[in-house]
N, C-alpha and C positions, 0 to 999 in steps of 0.2 A: 820360579813362578808357578810351575805345575804343582809343586808341593804346597805352596801357599793356598792355591785354589782348593786342593784336596782337604787341607786342614779347615778351611772356611766351610767347606761342605759338611765335614764331620760336626763342626760346632753348630751349624744350622740344623742338622738332623737331630742332635741332642736337644737343642732348644725346642724343636718341634715336638719331639717325644715328651719332653717335660710339660709342655703346654697341653698336649692332648691328654696326658695322664692327669693333670690338674682338672681338666674339664670332666673327665670320667669320675674322679673323686668327688667333685662338687655335685654331679648328677646323682651319684650314689647317696651322698649325704642328704640331698633334697628328698630322695626317695625314702630315706629313713624318717625324716621329719613328717612326710605325708603319711607314712604308715603309722607313726605315733599319734596322728590325728584321726586315725581310722579311715583315711582316704586311700583305700587299697588300690582302687583303679588308677589314681594319680601316681601312687608308688610304683605300680606295675609299669606304667609308661616311662617313668624316670629311670627305673632300673634297666629297662630295655634299651634306652638310649645310652646309658653308661656301659652296658654290656657290649654294645656295638663298638664303642670307643676302645674298650679293652681288646676286643677281637682284632681290631685294626692295628693295634700296637704289637701283636704277635705273641708267641709262646713265652717270652720273657715275663709277660704280665698274666700268666695263667692263674697264679694265686689270687690276684686281684679279681679276675673274671670269675673265679670260683666263689669268692666271697659275695660278689654281686648276684650270682646265680642262686646262692642260698637265700639272700634277701628277697629275690624275685619269687622263689618258691614259696616262701612264707606269705608274701602278699597274695599270690594266687590261691593258696590254701585258705587264707582268710576270706577270699571271695568264693569259697566252695568250689574252686576249679582244681580239684584234687589231682586229676590225671595230669593236667598241665604243670601243676606244682611238682609232681613226682618227676616229670621230664626234666624240669630245672634242677631238682635235687640230684638226679642221676648224672646229669652233665657236670654239675658242680663237684660231685663226688669223684668222678673220673679225673678232673683237673686237680682236685685236692690231693688225691693219691699220688699223682704224677709229680706235682710241684712241691708238696710238703711231706709226703710220705703217709703210709696207712695208719700210723699211730699218733699223728699230730692232733692236738686238741681240736683244731678247726675241722679236721677230717672226721673225727669221732662225733662232733656235734652235727655235722652234715649227715652222717650215717644215722644218728638218732632221729633227726627230723624226717629223714626218708622213711624210717621204720614207723614213726607216728602216722605219716601220710598213708602208708600201706594198711595200717590198722583201720583208718577211716574208710578205706575202700574195701575193707573186709578181705584183703588178700593176706591171709594169715601166715602162709608159708614165707612170703617175702618179708613180712613184718617180723616174724620170728628170727629169720636169718640176720637181718640188718640190726635189730635191737640186741640180739644175742652177741653179735660181734662188738657193737658199741659198749655193751655192758662189760664184757671181758676186758676190753682195753681201759674202760673207765675205772673199773675196780683196781686194775694193775697200776695205772699211771696217774689217774686224776680222782682219787678218793675224796678230795675236799672241794671239787669243782661242781658247779651247778649242772654240768652235763650229765653227771652220774644220776642225780635226782630226776632229771628230765627223761633219761633212758628208763629208769626204774618205773616211772609213772606210765610210760608207753607200754612196757611189758605188763604192768598191772591192768591197764585198760584191755590189753589183748586177752589176758586171762579172764577178765569179766565177760568178754564176748564169747569165750569158750565155755562159760558156765563154771569155771574153776574158782569159786569165790574165796576159798581159804588161801589158795596160792596167790590170788590177786591181792588179798588183804596183807599177806606177808610182804609181797613186793611193794605194795602201797605204803605200808608203814616204814619200810626201809627207805623208800623214796622220800617220804616226809622227813625222816631224820637227815637224809642227805641234803635236802633243800634247806633245812634249818641250819645245818652245819655250814653250807656254802653262802647263804644269803641272809641268815638271821631270821628272827621271828616275823618281821614285817616286810617280806618281799612278796611280789605277786606269785612267784613260783611256790612259796610256802603256802599261800592261800589256795592255789590250785591243788597242792598236795593234801591239804586238810579236806578240801572238797572231794577229792578222789576217794579218800578213805571213808568219808561220810556216805558217798554213793554206795560203796561196797557194803557197808553196814545196813543201809536201807534195803538194798537188793536181797540181803540175807535175812530180812525180816526183823531188824533191830533198830527201829526208828529212834528209840530212846538213846541209843549210842550215836546215831547219825546226827541228831539235832545239835548237840554241843559242838561237833566238828564243823557243821555248816555255819553256826553262829561265829565260830572263830574265823572261818574263811570270810564271812561277811564283814567282820570288823577290819580284817586286813585289806580287803578290796576297797572299803570306804577310804582307807588311808592311802592306797597306792593308785588305784585306777578310777575311783570315784563312783557314786551311786547311779550315775547315768550311763556307765559303761555296759556294753553287752555282756561282758564277763560277769559283772555284778548282777545284772538282771536275770541271766541264766541260772545263777546260783539261787536267786529267790524262788525260781520255779522248782528247782530241786528240793529246796527247803520246804516248799509248799507240799510236795509229794510226801515227804517225811512227816509233816504235820497231819496230812490226811490219813496216813497209815497209823499215826499215833492217836487219831480220833479228834483232833482239834480242827474242825472244818472251817471255823470262822477265821482263824489265823492263816490256814491254808489258802482260803479264798483271797485274803488280803495280799499275801505274797504273790500268788499266781496272777491276780489281776494286774498288779504293779508290773510284773514281768512282761505280760502280753502287751499292755498299753505302751510301755517304754520301747519294746522291740518293734512294735508296729510302726513307730515313727522313724525307724532307721532305714537305711538304704537296703536294696535287695541283697547286698552282700551278707546280710544277717538273717536271710530267710530261713536258713537251717535252724538257727536258735529260736526264731519266731515259731516255726512249725513245731518244734519240741515243746515249747511253752504252751502253745495252743492245744496240743495233744494232752498235756498234763492237766490243763484247765478243763478240757473236755471230759477227762476222767472224773474230775471233781463234780462237774455238772451232772454226769451220769449217776454218780453216787447220791447226789441231791435229788435225783429223779427229775431234773430239768432237761427233759429229753430234747426239746427243740434247740436249746442253747448248745447242748452236747453235740448234736448232729451238725450244727453249723460250724463249730470249732473243729471237730474231728475231720469233717470232709474238706475244710479249707486247709488244715494241717497236711492231710494226705496229698492234696493238690500241690501244695508248696514243695513237699518232699519229692513228689514225682517229677517236678520240673527243675530240680536242682541239677547243675552240671554233672555231679556225681551223686546219684540218689543214695541216701543212707539206708541200706538194706535193713539193718537191725531196728532202726527207728520206724521205718515204714511198716515193718511187721508188727511192731508194738502198737502203732496207731490203728492198723487193721484189726488187731486183736480186741482193742477197746470198742471200735466201731461194730465189730461182730457181736459183742455183748449187748450193745445198744440195740442192734437190729433184732436180736433174740427177745429182748425185753419189749420191743415194739411188735412182737409176734410176726416178724418178717424172717422166718426161719430159713428160707431158701437163700436170701441175701446173706444172712449170717454164716451159713455153711460155705458159701462162695468166698467170703472174706477170709474165713479160717483156712480154706484151701490155698488161697493166694499167699497168705502169711507163711504157711508151712512151706510152700514152694520157694518163696524168697529165702527163707532160712536154710532150706536144704541146698540151694544153689551156692551157699557160702559156708 
């Protein structure tokens, strides 16, 4: 009789575990659907509920908890909560290393995402370490997987921030080839890789080489994420900068206006993209000597950047730089000098 009771208790516990596991899986899947619809706040809530279930189930479910933490980290980063996203990635990485090992594909992807997040926070030492480890393992074990392209793009972006454009270009082109090998010509990652290489050429003063790459990325995004996507709209703003530098102000204005108008309709989760697009349009208005419009756009962009959960140092410095030029053209030299000092202090601190 005692043995029958014990066995019944074991069966009941197994059934309870299975039921709780199913609930956690469903919550995670709902979070993925919410994130796919750009409802990142909803995704954050659902992933949090799933994570609580995994934790209640114990260490046997560490790999599941780690996967949910990675999803949670991505949702938080999409909300510009980079520091909170990093905390989720760090916890997920510790669980991945323990449950799956340091060289498992999911561990390497987690590491790559963490490195990207540190790039966004301008923590270059941490970004270098995480992306470097992910790159070494990716080249060794996963040369045909998308994780290699993702990691190479992260390192390329880091080199851009460091002003090492030739090295950034080399890594960016390698990342583009890896993305094409893993996902084909018409994947979102391929579009992002084309865009990244285009940005490098633009920064290097080669808009004529950047524009075909931006147009390629635009075509891919139209097929994959659609023309209303924040990714697509941000690309338009980048393409507008290249057109401006190539001397085509009319087309630059068309692209930049579309980007700002589209992003202004979106939730505050996309304020970072809106600020960048407004800053770019502000530069165009300055070049057109429409100083009133330029001032409105640049001051609003700077206000948005300043109130983000993790202020983007490089972008804020760039916005301040254009605003300083505007103040000088308005013969407000003291304000111009103050803005230049603030921009230099921001850059020096990172």
